[in-house]
KENU-638714 format. One record per residue (C-alpha): residue number from 1; x, y, z. Coordinates in nm, 2 decimals, m for minus. Layout:
# residues N
@pos NUM | X X | Y Y | Z Z
...
END
This chain:
# residues 399
@pos 1 | X m12.21 | Y 4.94 | Z 0.67
@pos 2 | X m12.31 | Y 4.75 | Z 0.37
@pos 3 | X m12.67 | Y 4.55 | Z 0.37
@pos 4 | X m12.75 | Y 4.25 | Z 0.18
@pos 5 | X m12.85 | Y 4.27 | Z m0.22
@pos 6 | X m13.26 | Y 4.26 | Z m0.16
@pos 7 | X m13.27 | Y 4.08 | Z m0.50
@pos 8 | X m13.00 | Y 3.82 | Z m0.41
@pos 9 | X m13.18 | Y 3.75 | Z m0.07
@pos 10 | X m13.52 | Y 3.73 | Z m0.25
@pos 11 | X m13.37 | Y 3.46 | Z m0.51
@pos 12 | X m13.20 | Y 3.25 | Z m0.22
@pos 13 | X m13.52 | Y 3.25 | Z m0.03
@pos 14 | X m13.70 | Y 3.13 | Z m0.32
@pos 15 | X m13.47 | Y 2.88 | Z m0.43
@pos 16 | X m13.48 | Y 2.75 | Z m0.04
@pos 17 | X m13.83 | Y 2.72 | Z m0.06
@pos 18 | X m13.83 | Y 2.53 | Z m0.39
@pos 19 | X m13.55 | Y 2.29 | Z m0.27
@pos 20 | X m13.77 | Y 2.22 | Z 0.03
@pos 21 | X m14.07 | Y 2.14 | Z m0.14
@pos 22 | X m13.84 | Y 1.94 | Z m0.39
@pos 23 | X m13.71 | Y 1.73 | Z m0.10
@pos 24 | X m14.00 | Y 1.71 | Z 0.13
@pos 25 | X m14.33 | Y 1.75 | Z m0.06
@pos 26 | X m14.60 | Y 1.69 | Z m0.06
@pos 27 | X m14.55 | Y 1.98 | Z 0.20
@pos 28 | X m14.78 | Y 2.26 | Z 0.39
@pos 29 | X m14.66 | Y 2.62 | Z 0.40
@pos 30 | X m14.63 | Y 2.61 | Z 0.75
@pos 31 | X m14.38 | Y 2.31 | Z 0.75
@pos 32 | X m14.20 | Y 2.51 | Z 0.49
@pos 33 | X m14.19 | Y 2.80 | Z 0.71
@pos 34 | X m14.04 | Y 2.57 | Z 0.99
@pos 35 | X m13.79 | Y 2.37 | Z 0.76
@pos 36 | X m13.65 | Y 2.70 | Z 0.61
@pos 37 | X m13.70 | Y 2.96 | Z 0.90
@pos 38 | X m13.84 | Y 3.19 | Z 0.70
@pos 39 | X m14.18 | Y 3.37 | Z 0.80
@pos 40 | X m14.51 | Y 3.23 | Z 0.69
@pos 41 | X m14.58 | Y 3.58 | Z 0.49
@pos 42 | X m14.26 | Y 3.54 | Z 0.31
@pos 43 | X m14.32 | Y 3.18 | Z 0.22
@pos 44 | X m14.70 | Y 3.24 | Z 0.10
@pos 45 | X m14.56 | Y 3.52 | Z m0.12
@pos 46 | X m14.26 | Y 3.26 | Z m0.27
@pos 47 | X m14.49 | Y 3.00 | Z m0.32
@pos 48 | X m14.77 | Y 3.20 | Z m0.50
@pos 49 | X m14.50 | Y 3.29 | Z m0.73
@pos 50 | X m14.40 | Y 2.97 | Z m0.77
@pos 51 | X m14.76 | Y 2.86 | Z m0.85
@pos 52 | X m14.78 | Y 3.11 | Z m1.09
@pos 53 | X m14.47 | Y 3.02 | Z m1.27
@pos 54 | X m14.62 | Y 2.64 | Z m1.29
@pos 55 | X m14.30 | Y 2.54 | Z m1.09
@pos 56 | X m14.52 | Y 2.35 | Z m0.79
@pos 57 | X m14.87 | Y 2.24 | Z m0.78
@pos 58 | X m15.12 | Y 2.23 | Z m0.50
@pos 59 | X m15.26 | Y 1.94 | Z m0.36
@pos 60 | X m15.59 | Y 1.96 | Z m0.15
@pos 61 | X m15.66 | Y 1.72 | Z 0.13
@pos 62 | X m16.01 | Y 1.73 | Z 0.06
@pos 63 | X m16.12 | Y 1.44 | Z 0.26
@pos 64 | X m15.86 | Y 1.42 | Z 0.55
@pos 65 | X m15.97 | Y 1.71 | Z 0.76
@pos 66 | X m15.92 | Y 1.73 | Z 1.12
@pos 67 | X m16.26 | Y 1.68 | Z 1.29
@pos 68 | X m16.20 | Y 1.95 | Z 1.57
@pos 69 | X m16.09 | Y 2.22 | Z 1.33
@pos 70 | X m16.33 | Y 2.38 | Z 1.12
@pos 71 | X m16.22 | Y 2.58 | Z 0.78
@pos 72 | X m16.09 | Y 2.47 | Z 0.45
@pos 73 | X m15.89 | Y 2.16 | Z 0.38
@pos 74 | X m15.53 | Y 2.19 | Z 0.43
@pos 75 | X m15.32 | Y 2.23 | Z 0.11
@pos 76 | X m15.02 | Y 2.05 | Z 0.01
@pos 77 | X m14.75 | Y 2.17 | Z m0.23
@pos 78 | X m14.53 | Y 1.95 | Z m0.45
@pos 79 | X m14.32 | Y 2.03 | Z m0.77
@pos 80 | X m14.49 | Y 2.01 | Z m1.10
@pos 81 | X m14.31 | Y 1.72 | Z m1.30
@pos 82 | X m14.43 | Y 1.89 | Z m1.62
@pos 83 | X m14.26 | Y 2.22 | Z m1.54
@pos 84 | X m13.91 | Y 2.09 | Z m1.75
@pos 85 | X m13.80 | Y 1.79 | Z m1.90
@pos 86 | X m13.41 | Y 1.73 | Z m1.92
@pos 87 | X m13.16 | Y 1.47 | Z m2.07
@pos 88 | X m12.86 | Y 1.35 | Z m1.86
@pos 89 | X m12.59 | Y 1.14 | Z m2.00
@pos 90 | X m12.30 | Y 0.92 | Z m1.86
@pos 91 | X m12.03 | Y 0.92 | Z m2.13
@pos 92 | X m11.76 | Y 0.68 | Z m2.06
@pos 93 | X m11.48 | Y 0.52 | Z m2.30
@pos 94 | X m11.68 | Y 0.23 | Z m2.40
@pos 95 | X m12.03 | Y 0.30 | Z m2.32
@pos 96 | X m12.27 | Y 0.58 | Z m2.30
@pos 97 | X m12.60 | Y 0.58 | Z m2.12
@pos 98 | X m12.89 | Y 0.83 | Z m2.18
@pos 99 | X m13.20 | Y 0.93 | Z m1.94
@pos 100 | X m13.48 | Y 1.18 | Z m2.00
@pos 101 | X m13.64 | Y 1.30 | Z m1.68
@pos 102 | X m13.89 | Y 1.56 | Z m1.56
@pos 103 | X m13.89 | Y 1.84 | Z m1.32
@pos 104 | X m13.91 | Y 1.59 | Z m1.03
@pos 105 | X m13.65 | Y 1.40 | Z m1.17
@pos 106 | X m13.86 | Y 1.09 | Z m1.28
@pos 107 | X m13.72 | Y 0.87 | Z m1.55
@pos 108 | X m13.91 | Y 0.91 | Z m1.86
@pos 109 | X m13.69 | Y 0.67 | Z m2.08
@pos 110 | X m13.34 | Y 0.57 | Z m2.08
@pos 111 | X m13.09 | Y 0.42 | Z m2.33
@pos 112 | X m12.76 | Y 0.24 | Z m2.32
@pos 113 | X m12.53 | Y 0.22 | Z m2.60
@pos 114 | X m12.25 | Y m0.03 | Z m2.57
@pos 115 | X m11.99 | Y 0.14 | Z m2.83
@pos 116 | X m11.62 | Y 0.25 | Z m2.77
@pos 117 | X m11.58 | Y 0.62 | Z m2.82
@pos 118 | X m11.23 | Y 0.72 | Z m2.68
@pos 119 | X m10.99 | Y 0.89 | Z m2.86
@pos 120 | X m11.20 | Y 0.90 | Z m3.17
@pos 121 | X m11.20 | Y 1.25 | Z m3.36
@pos 122 | X m11.44 | Y 1.51 | Z m3.20
@pos 123 | X m11.66 | Y 1.50 | Z m3.46
@pos 124 | X m11.72 | Y 1.14 | Z m3.43
@pos 125 | X m11.77 | Y 1.17 | Z m3.07
@pos 126 | X m12.03 | Y 1.44 | Z m3.12
@pos 127 | X m12.19 | Y 1.25 | Z m3.36
@pos 128 | X m12.25 | Y 0.93 | Z m3.14
@pos 129 | X m12.35 | Y 1.16 | Z m2.84
@pos 130 | X m12.59 | Y 1.36 | Z m3.04
@pos 131 | X m12.78 | Y 1.02 | Z m3.19
@pos 132 | X m12.78 | Y 0.93 | Z m2.82
@pos 133 | X m12.96 | Y 1.23 | Z m2.71
@pos 134 | X m13.22 | Y 1.21 | Z m3.00
@pos 135 | X m13.28 | Y 0.86 | Z m2.95
@pos 136 | X m13.35 | Y 0.90 | Z m2.60
@pos 137 | X m13.56 | Y 1.21 | Z m2.64
@pos 138 | X m13.77 | Y 1.01 | Z m2.91
@pos 139 | X m13.83 | Y 0.69 | Z m2.67
@pos 140 | X m13.98 | Y 0.95 | Z m2.40
@pos 141 | X m14.26 | Y 1.05 | Z m2.68
@pos 142 | X m14.08 | Y 1.40 | Z m2.69
@pos 143 | X m13.90 | Y 1.60 | Z m2.94
@pos 144 | X m13.59 | Y 1.84 | Z m2.87
@pos 145 | X m13.83 | Y 2.12 | Z m2.88
@pos 146 | X m13.98 | Y 1.99 | Z m2.54
@pos 147 | X m13.65 | Y 1.95 | Z m2.37
@pos 148 | X m13.54 | Y 2.24 | Z m2.16
@pos 149 | X m13.19 | Y 2.14 | Z m2.08
@pos 150 | X m12.90 | Y 1.84 | Z m2.18
@pos 151 | X m12.61 | Y 1.76 | Z m1.92
@pos 152 | X m12.34 | Y 1.53 | Z m2.02
@pos 153 | X m12.14 | Y 1.37 | Z m1.79
@pos 154 | X m11.75 | Y 1.32 | Z m1.87
@pos 155 | X m11.47 | Y 1.18 | Z m1.66
@pos 156 | X m11.18 | Y 1.40 | Z m1.64
@pos 157 | X m11.11 | Y 1.79 | Z m1.56
@pos 158 | X m11.42 | Y 1.97 | Z m1.67
@pos 159 | X m11.46 | Y 2.37 | Z m1.66
@pos 160 | X m11.83 | Y 2.39 | Z m1.56
@pos 161 | X m11.89 | Y 2.77 | Z m1.64
@pos 162 | X m11.73 | Y 2.79 | Z m1.97
@pos 163 | X m11.82 | Y 2.45 | Z m2.10
@pos 164 | X m11.44 | Y 2.32 | Z m2.13
@pos 165 | X m11.33 | Y 1.97 | Z m2.12
@pos 166 | X m10.97 | Y 2.05 | Z m2.00
@pos 167 | X m10.87 | Y 1.70 | Z m2.02
@pos 168 | X m11.04 | Y 1.37 | Z m2.03
@pos 169 | X m10.95 | Y 1.00 | Z m2.16
@pos 170 | X m11.23 | Y 1.03 | Z m2.40
@pos 171 | X m11.07 | Y 1.29 | Z m2.62
@pos 172 | X m10.72 | Y 1.32 | Z m2.79
@pos 173 | X m10.72 | Y 1.69 | Z m2.75
@pos 174 | X m10.73 | Y 1.93 | Z m2.44
@pos 175 | X m10.95 | Y 2.22 | Z m2.37
@pos 176 | X m11.26 | Y 2.10 | Z m2.59
@pos 177 | X m11.55 | Y 2.34 | Z m2.58
@pos 178 | X m11.78 | Y 2.04 | Z m2.61
@pos 179 | X m12.08 | Y 2.22 | Z m2.46
@pos 180 | X m12.09 | Y 2.50 | Z m2.76
@pos 181 | X m12.03 | Y 2.20 | Z m3.03
@pos 182 | X m12.36 | Y 2.02 | Z m2.86
@pos 183 | X m12.58 | Y 2.29 | Z m2.80
@pos 184 | X m12.53 | Y 2.40 | Z m3.15
@pos 185 | X m12.62 | Y 2.05 | Z m3.28
@pos 186 | X m12.91 | Y 2.01 | Z m3.07
@pos 187 | X m13.03 | Y 2.38 | Z m3.04
@pos 188 | X m13.08 | Y 2.32 | Z m2.69
@pos 189 | X m12.86 | Y 2.45 | Z m2.40
@pos 190 | X m12.62 | Y 2.19 | Z m2.30
@pos 191 | X m12.38 | Y 2.17 | Z m2.00
@pos 192 | X m12.08 | Y 1.95 | Z m1.98
@pos 193 | X m11.99 | Y 1.83 | Z m1.62
@pos 194 | X m11.75 | Y 1.58 | Z m1.42
@pos 195 | X m11.92 | Y 1.24 | Z m1.40
@pos 196 | X m11.80 | Y 1.25 | Z m1.01
@pos 197 | X m12.02 | Y 1.58 | Z m0.99
@pos 198 | X m12.31 | Y 1.42 | Z m1.15
@pos 199 | X m12.33 | Y 1.12 | Z m0.93
@pos 200 | X m12.26 | Y 1.31 | Z m0.64
@pos 201 | X m12.57 | Y 1.54 | Z m0.73
@pos 202 | X m12.77 | Y 1.22 | Z m0.78
@pos 203 | X m12.70 | Y 1.08 | Z m0.47
@pos 204 | X m12.81 | Y 1.41 | Z m0.28
@pos 205 | X m13.13 | Y 1.42 | Z m0.48
@pos 206 | X m13.21 | Y 1.04 | Z m0.52
@pos 207 | X m12.98 | Y 0.81 | Z m0.34
@pos 208 | X m12.74 | Y 0.78 | Z m0.03
@pos 209 | X m12.72 | Y 1.13 | Z 0.05
@pos 210 | X m13.09 | Y 1.25 | Z 0.04
@pos 211 | X m13.09 | Y 1.36 | Z 0.44
@pos 212 | X m12.77 | Y 1.53 | Z 0.42
@pos 213 | X m12.69 | Y 1.88 | Z 0.31
@pos 214 | X m12.29 | Y 1.79 | Z 0.35
@pos 215 | X m12.12 | Y 1.48 | Z 0.19
@pos 216 | X m11.82 | Y 1.40 | Z 0.01
@pos 217 | X m11.81 | Y 1.13 | Z m0.26
@pos 218 | X m11.53 | Y 0.95 | Z m0.43
@pos 219 | X m11.52 | Y 0.82 | Z m0.79
@pos 220 | X m11.32 | Y 0.52 | Z m0.86
@pos 221 | X m11.35 | Y 0.49 | Z m1.23
@pos 222 | X m11.12 | Y 0.51 | Z m1.55
@pos 223 | X m11.03 | Y 0.85 | Z m1.34
@pos 224 | X m11.04 | Y 0.90 | Z m0.99
@pos 225 | X m11.31 | Y 1.18 | Z m0.89
@pos 226 | X m11.42 | Y 1.38 | Z m0.61
@pos 227 | X m11.75 | Y 1.55 | Z m0.50
@pos 228 | X m11.82 | Y 1.79 | Z m0.22
@pos 229 | X m12.15 | Y 1.87 | Z m0.13
@pos 230 | X m12.17 | Y 2.16 | Z 0.11
@pos 231 | X m12.48 | Y 2.35 | Z 0.23
@pos 232 | X m12.70 | Y 2.15 | Z m0.03
@pos 233 | X m12.47 | Y 2.28 | Z m0.30
@pos 234 | X m12.17 | Y 2.13 | Z m0.53
@pos 235 | X m11.83 | Y 2.30 | Z m0.44
@pos 236 | X m11.63 | Y 2.35 | Z m0.73
@pos 237 | X m11.31 | Y 2.53 | Z m0.80
@pos 238 | X m11.22 | Y 2.83 | Z m0.97
@pos 239 | X m11.41 | Y 2.86 | Z m1.30
@pos 240 | X m11.62 | Y 2.56 | Z m1.19
@pos 241 | X m11.36 | Y 2.34 | Z m1.19
@pos 242 | X m11.40 | Y 1.98 | Z m1.12
@pos 243 | X m11.15 | Y 1.79 | Z m0.88
@pos 244 | X m10.90 | Y 1.55 | Z m1.02
@pos 245 | X m10.86 | Y 1.31 | Z m0.70
@pos 246 | X m10.60 | Y 1.10 | Z m0.92
@pos 247 | X m10.35 | Y 1.40 | Z m0.93
@pos 248 | X m10.34 | Y 1.42 | Z m0.57
@pos 249 | X m10.01 | Y 1.36 | Z m0.39
@pos 250 | X m9.93 | Y 1.11 | Z m0.19
@pos 251 | X m9.58 | Y 1.15 | Z m0.12
@pos 252 | X m9.22 | Y 1.11 | Z m0.27
@pos 253 | X m9.06 | Y 0.81 | Z m0.40
@pos 254 | X m8.73 | Y 0.72 | Z m0.57
@pos 255 | X m8.86 | Y 0.86 | Z m0.92
@pos 256 | X m9.01 | Y 1.17 | Z m0.77
@pos 257 | X m9.40 | Y 1.27 | Z m0.65
@pos 258 | X m9.62 | Y 0.98 | Z m0.60
@pos 259 | X m9.96 | Y 1.07 | Z m0.71
@pos 260 | X m10.30 | Y 0.85 | Z m0.60
@pos 261 | X m10.35 | Y 0.76 | Z m0.99
@pos 262 | X m10.02 | Y 0.55 | Z m0.99
@pos 263 | X m10.15 | Y 0.35 | Z m0.70
@pos 264 | X m10.51 | Y 0.32 | Z m0.74
@pos 265 | X m10.60 | Y 0.42 | Z m1.07
@pos 266 | X m10.75 | Y 0.16 | Z m1.33
@pos 267 | X m10.43 | Y 0.14 | Z m1.54
@pos 268 | X m10.22 | Y 0.11 | Z m1.21
@pos 269 | X m10.44 | Y m0.21 | Z m1.09
@pos 270 | X m10.48 | Y m0.36 | Z m1.43
@pos 271 | X m10.16 | Y m0.28 | Z m1.59
@pos 272 | X m9.98 | Y m0.57 | Z m1.51
@pos 273 | X m10.22 | Y m0.82 | Z m1.68
@pos 274 | X m10.28 | Y m0.61 | Z m1.99
@pos 275 | X m10.07 | Y m0.84 | Z m2.18
@pos 276 | X m10.31 | Y m1.15 | Z m2.11
@pos 277 | X m10.49 | Y m1.18 | Z m2.43
@pos 278 | X m10.87 | Y m1.25 | Z m2.29
@pos 279 | X m10.79 | Y m1.00 | Z m2.00
@pos 280 | X m10.66 | Y m0.72 | Z m2.24
@pos 281 | X m11.00 | Y m0.79 | Z m2.44
@pos 282 | X m11.19 | Y m0.76 | Z m2.14
@pos 283 | X m11.01 | Y m0.42 | Z m2.05
@pos 284 | X m11.09 | Y m0.31 | Z m2.40
@pos 285 | X m11.44 | Y m0.36 | Z m2.34
@pos 286 | X m11.47 | Y m0.18 | Z m2.00
@pos 287 | X m11.48 | Y m0.51 | Z m1.82
@pos 288 | X m11.14 | Y m0.52 | Z m1.65
@pos 289 | X m11.27 | Y m0.47 | Z m1.31
@pos 290 | X m11.51 | Y m0.72 | Z m1.34
@pos 291 | X m11.28 | Y m0.97 | Z m1.48
@pos 292 | X m11.00 | Y m0.88 | Z m1.22
@pos 293 | X m11.26 | Y m1.00 | Z m0.96
@pos 294 | X m11.29 | Y m1.34 | Z m1.11
@pos 295 | X m10.89 | Y m1.37 | Z m1.11
@pos 296 | X m10.88 | Y m1.23 | Z m0.74
@pos 297 | X m11.12 | Y m1.48 | Z m0.65
@pos 298 | X m10.88 | Y m1.77 | Z m0.83
@pos 299 | X m10.58 | Y m1.62 | Z m0.60
@pos 300 | X m10.42 | Y m1.42 | Z m0.87
@pos 301 | X m10.11 | Y m1.31 | Z m0.65
@pos 302 | X m10.04 | Y m0.99 | Z m0.89
@pos 303 | X m10.39 | Y m0.89 | Z m0.89
@pos 304 | X m10.45 | Y m0.93 | Z m0.55
@pos 305 | X m10.14 | Y m0.74 | Z m0.45
@pos 306 | X m10.27 | Y m0.44 | Z m0.65
@pos 307 | X m10.61 | Y m0.44 | Z m0.52
@pos 308 | X m10.45 | Y m0.42 | Z m0.18
@pos 309 | X m10.23 | Y m0.15 | Z m0.28
@pos 310 | X m10.51 | Y 0.03 | Z m0.43
@pos 311 | X m10.72 | Y 0.02 | Z m0.13
@pos 312 | X m10.44 | Y 0.14 | Z 0.10
@pos 313 | X m10.39 | Y 0.44 | Z m0.12
@pos 314 | X m10.74 | Y 0.54 | Z m0.13
@pos 315 | X m10.78 | Y 0.46 | Z 0.26
@pos 316 | X m10.53 | Y 0.73 | Z 0.32
@pos 317 | X m10.67 | Y 0.97 | Z 0.11
@pos 318 | X m11.02 | Y 0.93 | Z 0.29
@pos 319 | X m10.83 | Y 0.98 | Z 0.60
@pos 320 | X m10.70 | Y 1.30 | Z 0.45
@pos 321 | X m11.03 | Y 1.41 | Z 0.32
@pos 322 | X m11.21 | Y 1.34 | Z 0.65
@pos 323 | X m10.94 | Y 1.53 | Z 0.82
@pos 324 | X m10.99 | Y 1.83 | Z 0.61
@pos 325 | X m11.39 | Y 1.85 | Z 0.57
@pos 326 | X m11.53 | Y 1.61 | Z 0.88
@pos 327 | X m11.85 | Y 1.51 | Z 0.64
@pos 328 | X m12.09 | Y 1.32 | Z 0.81
@pos 329 | X m12.07 | Y 1.06 | Z 0.52
@pos 330 | X m11.81 | Y 0.94 | Z 0.26
@pos 331 | X m11.99 | Y 0.76 | Z m0.03
@pos 332 | X m11.76 | Y 0.54 | Z m0.26
@pos 333 | X m11.87 | Y 0.45 | Z m0.61
@pos 334 | X m11.71 | Y 0.30 | Z m0.93
@pos 335 | X m11.60 | Y 0.01 | Z m1.10
@pos 336 | X m11.28 | Y m0.05 | Z m0.87
@pos 337 | X m11.54 | Y m0.18 | Z m0.61
@pos 338 | X m11.56 | Y m0.50 | Z m0.80
@pos 339 | X m11.22 | Y m0.59 | Z m0.68
@pos 340 | X m11.38 | Y m0.72 | Z m0.36
@pos 341 | X m11.26 | Y m0.81 | Z m0.01
@pos 342 | X m10.87 | Y m0.77 | Z m0.06
@pos 343 | X m10.96 | Y m0.39 | Z m0.20
@pos 344 | X m11.21 | Y m0.30 | Z 0.07
@pos 345 | X m11.04 | Y m0.45 | Z 0.36
@pos 346 | X m10.69 | Y m0.27 | Z 0.27
@pos 347 | X m10.92 | Y 0.04 | Z 0.25
@pos 348 | X m11.10 | Y m0.01 | Z 0.59
@pos 349 | X m10.74 | Y m0.09 | Z 0.78
@pos 350 | X m10.58 | Y 0.23 | Z 0.62
@pos 351 | X m10.83 | Y 0.47 | Z 0.69
@pos 352 | X m10.87 | Y 0.34 | Z 1.07
@pos 353 | X m10.48 | Y 0.39 | Z 1.11
@pos 354 | X m10.46 | Y 0.72 | Z 0.92
@pos 355 | X m10.79 | Y 0.90 | Z 1.10
@pos 356 | X m10.69 | Y 1.13 | Z 1.37
@pos 357 | X m10.84 | Y 0.99 | Z 1.72
@pos 358 | X m11.06 | Y 1.32 | Z 1.71
@pos 359 | X m11.24 | Y 1.24 | Z 1.42
@pos 360 | X m11.31 | Y 0.87 | Z 1.47
@pos 361 | X m11.68 | Y 0.79 | Z 1.43
@pos 362 | X m11.76 | Y 1.12 | Z 1.26
@pos 363 | X m11.78 | Y 1.01 | Z 0.89
@pos 364 | X m11.98 | Y 0.70 | Z 0.78
@pos 365 | X m11.83 | Y 0.53 | Z 0.48
@pos 366 | X m12.07 | Y 0.39 | Z 0.25
@pos 367 | X m11.99 | Y 0.17 | Z m0.05
@pos 368 | X m12.24 | Y 0.20 | Z m0.35
@pos 369 | X m12.21 | Y 0.02 | Z m0.67
@pos 370 | X m12.46 | Y 0.24 | Z m0.86
@pos 371 | X m12.55 | Y 0.14 | Z m1.22
@pos 372 | X m12.50 | Y 0.34 | Z m1.53
@pos 373 | X m12.84 | Y 0.47 | Z m1.55
@pos 374 | X m12.82 | Y 0.62 | Z m1.16
@pos 375 | X m12.49 | Y 0.81 | Z m1.31
@pos 376 | X m12.72 | Y 0.94 | Z m1.58
@pos 377 | X m12.98 | Y 1.04 | Z m1.36
@pos 378 | X m12.72 | Y 1.25 | Z m1.20
@pos 379 | X m12.61 | Y 1.42 | Z m1.49
@pos 380 | X m12.99 | Y 1.49 | Z m1.53
@pos 381 | X m13.00 | Y 1.64 | Z m1.15
@pos 382 | X m12.73 | Y 1.85 | Z m1.23
@pos 383 | X m12.95 | Y 2.00 | Z m1.58
@pos 384 | X m13.24 | Y 2.04 | Z m1.30
@pos 385 | X m12.99 | Y 2.20 | Z m1.06
@pos 386 | X m12.91 | Y 2.44 | Z m1.32
@pos 387 | X m13.26 | Y 2.53 | Z m1.43
@pos 388 | X m13.40 | Y 2.63 | Z m1.09
@pos 389 | X m13.14 | Y 2.61 | Z m0.79
@pos 390 | X m12.89 | Y 2.86 | Z m0.92
@pos 391 | X m12.93 | Y 3.18 | Z m0.65
@pos 392 | X m12.97 | Y 3.43 | Z m0.93
@pos 393 | X m13.25 | Y 3.26 | Z m1.13
@pos 394 | X m13.58 | Y 3.41 | Z m1.04
@pos 395 | X m13.79 | Y 3.25 | Z m1.32
@pos 396 | X m13.75 | Y 2.92 | Z m1.33
@pos 397 | X m13.72 | Y 2.71 | Z m1.66
@pos 398 | X m13.87 | Y 2.88 | Z m1.98
@pos 399 | X m14.22 | Y 2.71 | Z m1.97
END
């Protein structure tokens, strides 16, 4: 009979303790033991190692003593914010947003660059991203030598393990090894991740899923993305692939397969209006959905119909996802939420009709209009996740 690999089990226990300190600190060793269901001896050994590595810090409650109990003051443990610094970025077709955070996820600086980069040569895009990273690092009072990792969040299909961007509306080419390109330019380990995965981890660490170990996030941006969190970890496909929800098949139509992006993608919603001069300019500048909201309020029948159609398609998709995973919460984010009541009402109605009776009330739907800063902070969380939440990382960041 095979037994578990002792080294792997130690690493898993270590990350479990570290994640418990991150989520609940300041926290005592006894509380860590209760939350992780590890023995107090094991917790003491792990926390001693984490203290030696500089990943956590003790906080002595010197003046807060229980008068009925004699002995030393209680020692609480918390993350050491100075253990690492990372850069996170949201890269969209018409804007880039960067943040620098410490090991605790506190934002040290942020930078927004409203510049159109899609379909530019790879070298031009890399130049712009490099300049953004360097500027944001300088704004934090740091140099790149002080940064442990960089994570760039892109729309599209990303192969996380290799750093390849298989396809993205940002690039003309497919299978772009952008992680290697930026790692060489910055002389800093650089990760590429799907923006949907980044915002999923952002909500798990800082937002509307901080209290959960399992949840699903649906991103309704230029591309339609999916993030699945299970057991406090992101679920990825083969090779670390992200999920392109827009390719989900809804059924068959007169012209063949009907996919979600053809009903609920940004181009499907806005397409009929793109010939209009002012509206076309708003789309080009990345403000198409906001302009569409104004037209919907002015009773533009074509856009109202497109918003209702998109909402129905997304509602059916959510019902299918809940049927498969039954998550306690589904968070919806992205620019399509700006379409307002026609979109949201049709989504809710379609979901209510499609969800199996046995699963009604299982999943809470949450709509969140997160800022670009929060998306970038999610990318920073991915970088931190790589630094200390991998089961095989037993040393933490290089300090």
